[in-house]
Phi, psi and omega in degrees: 000136178263171174223160182235132176268126178237166179252135176271178181300330179267019174065026175262126181293139176233157176262130178240130178288165177301319182298315179297316184294314182296320177301315178298316181297315180294321177300319180295317176297320181294322178292321178299315177294326178294324179292313180297320179293322177295319180293322180300321180291339184261009178284131181281122176285158179297149180214155178261350177224166177099203188290339177264006185302329183286348179262129178306142186305316183296328177287323174300315185295317180296317179297316181297316180295319179299313181298314183294325181292315179299314179294325177294320179293319177296316178300315180297316179300315182297310183293329178294323187258003178296141182296132177062014180050040178294343186248008183279000000 
């Protein structure tokens, strides 16, 4: 078993086992994916009536497509680099 040395808030080195490190890494990836998925659910689709009515539909569509494409790329990057591809 290997260990990883990390720094705490008071700058004291601590020893972290591989299992602790990997668990923290996986938790970080899982939280990142949850944030991206939550953002994806909150993107406003284009509409012809309602609060976005004053913005031309084609401009709404371009903005919607750009937002969804960016989040899809971020999601892909996270899943591609997740440890052991647990989230792919």
